[in-house]
Each structure stands twice: as structure tokens, then as C-alpha cells.
Steps between C-alpha positions, in 0.01 A plus 500: 500500500594579857552227751254470785622656827604272784211620717253413225668162456470436873132592489448263208672213681307578819156482338585179313623340823191623687281341234689176554440540876127513434516194276683311775224594743239355268704184446540422869165627628318165495733363771368714786143509362484121448315421828243777442444401137469130586242579766294755302490299176526146651807436287667162466878476481472449123296818458734701722793373296319596180431852631862540602634344181273684253709816537819315416363291215353800316816696579710221348292459184526876437879509525613433143233722336586773749869455419422568135307813603788621719749463214260659250339787696717542810423471873340844533190425298476131585545529877268797545213351300529156654504648849151637439396135460640433847260754647210344309592153626527624860150645472367169365666313788358744757145465365508122444206303635626156398829314473478547123503876549809473718674290234410746222613797708834336584547405135443856376741630765757246382463618139541862601812427706664296223762764410548673836843353567609404148415843360702652783795274421482595132527864609799412722669319210463811280583769753763353734848344466497122473703448816231678704222273376509238784495772765208678334313171475553466875384860555184441297444166671565655840254782443257252349553274798351773714176419322525144628560646847190717466309183412577358847435691826383827336253308283374316809442838666329640191280191482403557863410868457387528137418140413675326213253646250557858614875443497496386138282791391750738659785322322314530169488880540871516586579283198326740260714785633819298454404415139471873427839572661667230290368669185608840629854417616637200309703537179610202293864593438763754610508705178134584460316708764176406331351170395720322244382156387747230406515438125227242431600154381310292250310198630764271351780691675312488828446124477862441399611699802282295736626179340863611536445572869313174556781287358776652714647202688611705800150642540343154471723367780409800715123481451421208737641687800347824376168314494504376860708766678230760564221245492645316799522824698143597418359163608593600854503881486205554268256218570549237772711691753216631715306169519823308572624728778155532653386137483828308535725737694214623719538877457227759449416640158669829595815317613495301175489824303797626703693183413422553133616860531827369642542267203416778254753729671763228478419450131554869434827509698618183328457657158730787595750258656523282189522806272783640713689171519486415127725783371719484811568128460470514119274195506132451439448128441647388833285748691185383322583135567564577867173690534283246319644190668506645851147641477384163365648330805325755721167399346581141595553614858169690496329184374588314820522789747310437827315785677772752581546815708378808311833681531688201358245485219564865421874442475443194287271669246725809480796277410286320243400834349865608471597172334216535248628841386717342229228568244655840419805316364290272281347808335845654458627176346219508244583862416858408408364257239285758318587756228351842570241503219350174633530581871124529553431163339791331675410619848128434457565150362694423818222660701249277321664199659561675831145607567343214313690290750345695785151438366565131438657453842204667670259280307716199589496605864121505504489156338744358758316652797165379372624140524475528878184511710429822688356551844304823523684635197841427657749287309710250698878514540561215248341718229757773554777240523402369156472853360835634619685176420372525142615862479847408628539215250400724208753764605787255539423332165494838321834591657657198329411647159636840598831339597555433128489870404810710440598775741333828396704805401354792694685748279366361173232717332392203286558134547490188290251606234687594182448814293392733782412785260132575441356401163528753221 
């Protein structure tokens, strides 16, 4: 069969990355809306943390089953159908009358977004040379990071003019259109212009594959940092950033959203920087260790930072965003450990810990903040000191485990799992 043209391939990559952009918007949207949601629904810190974390917990639980589906049916069918669930969840969130409705809506959105990035990375692993994988992860993350940017100042504007409910209904309609375009444009592999499912495995073969991945020592040493890397970023960027900057640093809600946009921009730029440096320097482990340890130390500084000039704050959060961009290398490291026929399961298993960590850290953040008395719904500075110190300690501890991993081979199509051929 004929190969797909480069223009069609570019269109396929573009729509997958745009879908990931939308999923990133949904992930980060609670950050800017937190004050409005807390006021309208009289939310406690625990409830706000539960609303924020429900997306990530459902997302995490769905990872391994979705990995099986990706390997069995391919990203075209799985991603397009699940993205319809995203639209349904956005509509539930927009129409919610109670905190329970918000939690259910966020959970359904999380389920629908479960394969947005991992399905895209499976496509990259099938269509593109191995040495281009880190850069394409950065491209996808960079485009997706625009969604986190949209969830800052633009979302604040949309909330002002449309209300948060109207904004989410509009996003639901856009999401339905994107689901259709995924079905229309995406193809599972380079040799088949139509839908071509991967040869199904038996249940025993599927379970053996998951077990083989789960006992890989290099992956086990990597998982602690994979668990806290994105979770630490989202504690600030996706949940507590606006209340912290507004109540402790003394800025307006709009200025707080601008600071979060600066951090999100830095995160996107950092991903490209790490992806560019890794093949140039022919190292991955040292870059990850630098990024995780230095960003952990930055959280310690934030924990004790007195009220600071807004411009200095902007520079500070942009640097923190850049440092946190090392996550693209963690994903690339995982990819080097996986044989092609188990790529979906391998990547989603890592994602299980990554986004499960986000959910757990957001729940933990609500528990920590709730230990402190509020005054008019405002948490005191010691609450944020305790929160960010805890985040820093978790990051530095996870880095110690990662130090025991071997340096990844960016050129390797399959890593330390033996017998990389699919089952007969």
C-alpha cells in the first residue's frame, strides 16, 4: 500500500497535537477559576483539591487499560472516541449545580483525555525515526503547553465575558469537532492509508506484557521522579498559583494569571531546550537530574519568598517553568525501554504514575492547606510555606532514585526488555 504523503502526515500530527492542547487547557483550567469556584460553591481547600485532582486520578486509573486499547486497536479509534467523552465531561462541568457535579465533570474529562498524549507518542514511535522522538515530544508538549497558556489570561478574559459555564460549553463544541478530525485524518501506521488494527493478543499475552514492563528495574527506578515531576509543577501552575500570588504576593487576579502564563511559557520553552540539548550533549540522565534538583530548590525558595516586585516574580516563575521542562526527557527515557509492540502499555503505565502523582499531590495540597485557619477564605503564608516545602522534599527524594538509573540511549528503538518481537 502507498505511504501517506508528508502533507497528510503533517495534518495528522497537527490534529493530534491540537487535541493535546485542548487536554492541557482542561487540566490547568481550575487554577484561574479557583477563586470563582470557591466563592460560588463555598468550597473548602479539600473540596477544591478534590475537584482539581479528580481529573488526574481518573486519568491515571485509565492509563493501563487505555494502553492495552492503543496496542490492540490503534490511536485513531481510541483517541477519537475518547475525545467525545471529553466534550461530554465539559458539558457536565458547565452545567454543574454542586461540587459533586464539578467532580464528576472533571473526572469524565480526565477519562476522555487519557490517551491524548500517549496515543500521539505511539503514532510518533511508529511513523518517525527514533532519534527524532525527543524533539517531537517537545513539539507536542510545546503545542500542548499553549493549552496551559490559554488556561491563564485568555481563560480569565473568557470567564469575564462568557462566564466559566459559557466558556466550558464553547469548549465542549470545539472538542466534538476535534474528535471528528482525529477520526478523519489519523492513520495508525505508515503502510496503511486506512484503519489497520494491531494484531490482537490473548489475555495471557497482554498480562505477561504488562508484567514484563512492570518488572523492568530501570523503569522502577525512574517512576518516583516520573510521579512527582509534573505533579509538583501543577500544584503551582494548575491549582494554588492564583491564590498564592494574590493573597501572599499581593497581586491582582489578572496579574496572577499573567504570572502563571509566564510560568507556562517557560515550561514550554524548557521542553524544547532540554530536547535540543539531549542529542547535542548525548546525555539525558544528567539533564534530568539538573532539572529536577534545581526546580526542587526553586520550590524551597518560593516557600520562604517574601512579598516581591511583580517584575521579579515574573522572571522567577519563568525560570522555574524552564527548569521544569525536563519532563520531555523522562518520557523519552521511558520510550527507550519499550519494545514497539508494547509501546502503548509502556508509555501509559509510566503515565499512570505521572498523572496519578498529580492527583495525589493536589489532594495532598488540599490536606496540607486545610491544616491552617483561614481569614475570609485566605490562607496564611505559613500554609504555603508548608505546601511548597513538602513539594520540594518530594522532588529531591525522587531525584535520588533516578540517580541510580543508567544513561538512556536515544538511538535505541527498544531498551532493556528482552524479545522485542510481537507475539506470534
